[in-house]
C-alpha positions in Angstrom: 7.8 17.6 -7.3 5.9 14.9 -5.3 4.9 15.7 -1.8 7.3 14.1 0.7 5.7 11.4 2.7 6.7 8.4 4.7 6.8 5.0 3.0 4.1 2.5 3.9 4.5 -1.2 2.9 2.2 -3.0 0.4 3.4 -6.6 0.0 6.5 -6.1 -2.2 5.7 -2.5 -3.0 5.4 0.8 -1.0 3.0 3.7 -0.9 4.6 7.1 -0.7 8.2 8.2 -0.4 9.8 8.1 -3.7 7.9 5.1 -5.0 5.6 5.2 -8.0 1.9 6.1 -7.7 -0.1 2.9 -7.4 -3.3 2.5 -9.5 -6.1 0.5 -7.7 -9.4 -0.9 -8.5 -12.1 -2.8 -6.6 -13.5 -6.2 -7.5 -17.0 -5.7 -8.9 -19.0 -8.7 -7.6 -19.4 -11.0 -4.6 -17.2 -14.1 -4.8 -18.7 -17.5 -4.2 -15.8 -19.6 -5.6 -12.2 -19.1 -6.7 -11.9 -20.4 -10.2 -9.5 -20.1 -13.0 -11.5 -17.4 -14.7 -11.4 -15.2 -11.6 -7.7 -15.6 -11.2 -7.0 -15.0 -14.9 -9.0 -11.7 -14.8 -7.1 -10.5 -11.7 -3.8 -11.4 -13.5 -4.9 -9.5 -16.6 -5.8 -6.5 -14.5 -2.2 -6.5 -13.2 -0.8 -6.8 -16.7 -2.9 -3.7 -17.6 -1.1 -1.7 -14.9 -3.3 -2.3 -11.8 -1.0 -2.2 -8.7 -3.4 -3.4 -6.1 -6.9 -4.8 -6.0 -9.5 -4.4 -3.2 -12.3 -6.7 -2.3 -15.4 -6.1 -0.1 -15.3 -8.6 2.8 -18.7 -8.6 4.6 -18.5 -12.0 6.3 -16.0 -14.4 7.9 -16.5 -16.8 5.0 -15.5 -14.0 2.6 -12.4 -13.5 4.6 -11.4 -17.2 3.9 -12.2 -16.8 0.3 -10.1 -13.7 0.0 -7.2 -15.5 1.7 -7.4 -18.2 -1.1 -7.3 -15.5 -3.7 -4.3 -13.8 -2.0 -2.4 -17.1 -2.1 -2.9 -17.5 -5.9 -2.1 -14.0 -7.3 1.0 -11.8 -7.2 -0.8 -8.5 -7.1 -1.3 -7.1 -3.5 -4.8 -7.8 -2.2 -6.7 -5.4 0.0 -9.6 -6.3 2.3 -12.4 -3.7 2.7 -13.9 -4.0 6.1 -16.8 -2.3 7.8 -18.6 -2.7 11.1 -17.1 -6.0 12.3 -13.6 -5.9 13.7 -13.4 -9.7 13.9 -13.6 -9.9 10.1 -10.5 -7.6 9.9 -8.7 -9.9 12.4 -9.6 -12.9 10.4 -8.4 -11.4 7.1 -4.9 -11.0 8.6 -4.6 -14.7 9.1 -4.0 -14.7 5.3 -1.4 -13.0 3.0 -3.3 -9.9 2.4 -1.3 -6.7 1.9 -3.6 -4.0 3.4 -6.9 -3.4 5.2 -9.3 -0.6 4.4 -11.1 0.3 7.6 -13.3 3.2 8.6 -12.5 3.4 12.4 -15.7 5.4 12.9 -17.9 2.4 12.1 -15.7 -0.4 13.4 -16.8 0.2 17.0 -15.0 1.0 20.3 -11.4 2.2 20.3 -10.2 -1.1 21.7 -11.5 -2.9 18.7 -9.5 -0.6 16.4 -6.5 -1.1 18.6 -6.7 -4.8 18.3 -6.8 -4.5 14.5 -3.8 -2.2 14.6 -1.8 -4.5 16.9 -2.3 -7.5 14.6 -1.5 -5.4 11.5 1.7 -4.2 13.2 2.7 -7.8 13.9 1.9 -8.9 10.3 3.4 -5.8 8.7 0.1 -5.0 7.0 -0.8 -1.4 6.3 -4.1 0.2 7.1 -6.1 2.6 5.0 -8.2 5.0 7.0 -11.1 5.6 4.7 -13.6 8.4 5.2 -16.4 8.9 2.6 -18.8 11.8 2.5 -21.7 9.5 2.6 -20.6 7.8 5.8 -19.6 10.7 8.1 -22.1 11.4 10.9 -22.7 13.6 13.8 -20.6 16.7 14.3 -18.8 16.3 10.9 -22.1 16.0 9.0 -23.2 19.2 10.4 -20.2 21.3 9.2 -20.7 23.7 6.3 -17.2 23.3 5.1 -17.4 19.7 3.9 -13.8 19.4 2.7 -12.5 20.5 6.1 -15.0 18.2 7.8 -13.7 15.2 5.9 -10.1 16.0 6.6 -10.6 16.6 10.3 -12.7 13.4 10.6 -9.8 11.4 8.9 -7.2 13.0 11.2 -9.3 12.0 14.3 -9.4 8.5 13.1 -5.7 8.5 12.5 -5.2 9.6 16.2 -6.9 6.5 17.2 -4.3 4.4 15.5 -1.4 6.5 16.7 -2.4 5.9 20.3 -1.0 2.3 19.8 2.0 3.6 17.8 0.7 2.3 14.6 2.1 4.3 11.7 1.7 2.2 8.5 -1.3 4.4 7.5 -2.7 5.5 4.2 -5.4 8.2 4.4 -8.3 8.4 2.0 -11.0 11.0 1.9 -13.6 10.7 -0.8 -16.8 12.5 -1.7 -19.2 12.7 -4.6 -18.5 16.5 -4.6 -15.1 16.7 -6.2 -14.4 20.2 -4.8 -14.6 18.8 -1.3 -12.1 16.0 -2.3 -9.6 18.5 -3.5 -9.9 20.7 -0.4 -9.7 17.8 2.0 -6.6 16.4 0.4 -4.9 19.8 0.4 -5.5 20.1 4.1 -4.2 16.6 4.8 -1.1 17.2 2.6 -0.3 20.3 4.8 -0.9 18.6 8.1 0.4 15.1 7.7 3.2 13.1 6.0 1.1 10.0 5.5 0.5 8.7 1.9 -2.8 9.9 0.4 -5.2 7.8 -1.6 -7.1 9.9 -4.2 -10.5 9.3 -5.6 -13.9 10.9 -6.3 -16.4 8.4 -5.0 -19.7 7.7 -6.8 -18.3 9.6 -9.8 -20.9 8.1 -12.2 -20.9 6.3 -15.6 -17.8 6.1 -17.9 -17.6 9.5 -19.4 -18.7 11.6 -16.5 -16.5 9.6 -14.1 -13.3 9.9 -16.3 -13.8 13.6 -17.0 -14.7 14.5 -13.5 -11.9 12.4 -11.9 -9.2 13.5 -14.3 -10.0 17.2 -14.0 -10.1 17.3 -10.3 -7.6 14.7 -9.3 -5.3 16.2 -11.9 -5.2 19.4 -9.9 -3.9 17.5 -6.9 -1.3 15.5 -8.9 0.0 18.7 -10.4 0.7 19.9 -6.9 2.5 16.6 -6.1 -0.4 15.4 -3.9 -1.3 11.7 -4.2 0.4 8.4 -3.7 -2.3 5.9 -4.9 -5.6 6.4 -6.7 -8.7 4.8 -8.0 -10.8 6.2 -10.8 -14.3 5.1 -9.7 -16.4 4.2 -12.7 -19.9 2.6 -12.9 -18.6 0.3 -15.6 -16.0 -2.4 -16.2 -13.2 -2.2 -13.7 -10.7 -2.6 -16.5 -11.7 1.0 -17.4 -10.7 2.2 -14.0 -7.1 0.9 -14.6 -6.9 2.3 -18.1 -8.1 5.7 -16.9 -5.7 5.8 -14.0 -2.8 5.0 -16.3 -3.8 7.7 -18.7 -4.3 10.2 -16.0 -0.9 9.6 -14.5 0.8 9.8 -17.9 -0.9 13.1 -18.8 0.1 14.5 -15.3 3.7 13.4 -16.0 3.6 11.1 -13.0 4.1 7.8 -14.9 6.2 7.1 -18.0 3.6 5.1 -19.8 5.4 2.2 -21.6 2.6 1.1 -23.9 1.4 1.8 -27.4 0.0 5.2 -28.0 -3.1 4.9 -30.2 -4.2 7.5 -32.7 -7.5 6.8 -34.2 -10.0 8.8 -36.2 -13.7 9.2 -35.3 -16.4 7.7 -37.4 -17.3 9.5 -40.6 -19.0 9.0 -44.0 -15.6 8.8 -45.7 -14.5 5.7 -43.8 -13.9 2.4 -45.6 -12.6 0.7 -42.5 -14.4 0.3 -39.1 -12.0 2.2 -36.9 -14.3 2.2 -34.0 -14.5 -1.6 -33.6 -10.9 -2.2 -34.3 -9.6 0.5 -32.0 -11.9 -0.8 -29.2 -10.4 -4.3 -29.7 -6.9 -2.9 -29.8 -7.3 -0.6 -26.7 -7.4 -3.2 -23.9 -4.7 -5.2 -25.6 -2.4 -2.2 -25.7 -2.5 -1.8 -21.9 -0.8 -5.2 -21.5 2.0 -4.4 -23.9 5.3 -2.9 -22.7 6.0 -1.4 -26.1 6.4 2.3 -26.4 5.3 2.8 -30.0 2.8 5.0 -31.8 0.0 3.3 -33.6 -2.5 4.8 -36.0 -6.0 3.3 -36.8 -7.4 5.3 -39.8 -10.6 5.0 -41.7 -10.0 6.5 -45.1 -7.5 7.6 -47.8 -7.8 11.4 -46.9 -5.8 11.2 -43.6 -4.7 7.5 -43.4 -1.5 7.5 -45.5 -0.4 10.9 -44.1 -0.8 9.8 -40.5 1.0 6.5 -41.3 4.1 8.5 -42.0 4.0 10.0 -38.4 3.8 6.8 -36.4 5.6 3.5 -36.1 2.7 1.3 -37.3 -0.6 2.2 -39.0 -3.7 0.5 -40.4 -5.9 2.4 -42.8 -8.9 1.9 -45.1 -8.3 3.0 -48.6 -11.1 2.1 -50.8 -11.7 -1.6 -51.3 -8.6 -2.6 -49.4 -7.1 -2.1 -45.9 -3.4 -1.3 -45.8 -0.8 -1.7 -43.1 2.2 0.6 -42.8 5.5 0.3 -40.9 7.5 3.6 -40.4 5.4 5.1 -43.3 6.1 2.3 -45.8 3.2 0.2 -46.9 4.0 -3.5 -46.1 0.5 -5.2 -46.5 -2.8 -4.8 -48.3 -5.8 -7.0 -48.3 -9.3 -7.4 -46.8 -10.1 -5.8 -43.4 -9.9 -9.2 -41.7 -6.6 -10.1 -43.3 -5.1 -6.7 -42.5 -6.2 -6.9 -38.9 -4.5 -10.4 -38.5 -1.3 -9.0 -40.0 -1.4 -5.9 -37.9 -1.9 -7.7 -34.6 0.9 -10.1 -35.4 3.2 -7.2 -36.2 2.4 -5.6 -32.8 2.9 -9.0 -31.0 6.4 -9.3 -32.5 7.4 -5.7 -32.1 10.3 -5.6 -29.5 9.5 -4.5 -26.0 10.8 -1.1 -24.8 13.8 -1.2 -22.6 
């Protein structure tokens, strides 16, 4: 059972309520120009299952650039603002869907109130973001870091509530995942605002995915969490892929895409499963086809696994074979088999 929260708008979507959990990522570089390659990558991220994308906006010029991006893509665009409330105000002149602010570093309360008033007029939601690395003063001195994060966030929410602003998403993140779990449990008990989950600075690919899945999975099992980002020091596409898999494993998202079964490298293999599975993986996240696919390297397990899935490709000696529903339908060189296999997937009917 999902925790009951209020619904908060995000362009044509909503955080919280009975709405699906939204997967997010953050653009990974400064933007000097908006070209076709940039827009195509954003669109591809959306096809892979990304529900919102955040951009750092350190200057007024960046705010204008972000506005140009927001006009050219369908995915909700989020502006990440620190220190300068005027940048936040400028961003809202464009069709962005949400602002991420840390009221603690924006400045005086009246500056936060100006942001909130304009966001209210534009129906733009605000994410109150508190990171362990940015809390200061009283909160920094507390021994219970999870509680300190939660209390800091609640204090900042109170600043917005003073001007009757309620379209709030709360985010508390830390590099210590135990603190993240504790802080979100406290917030879940004390508020009905949607919560953004994440372990910040989680590290390279493997540590980040394992750490985030293990600890955020605990919260998802308790129905806590309305949007999330799996922070990874690697390609942002991996953040989306990891998010989708986590939600699927937690039973929070019916993952309508191919399920890939592939064997590890071994001395028996006569087909490079690693290279082909890597090529297939990102493609699979753009397909709305709920089928099981096997990528196998040798004759020992290949034909057997082929009988358990919808489509399979397997190395068996000098040839690579393709199977459909356990029946072999093609045999040839690795290159020929790959072409046939990918065409087969392309023409496989989409799931209803």
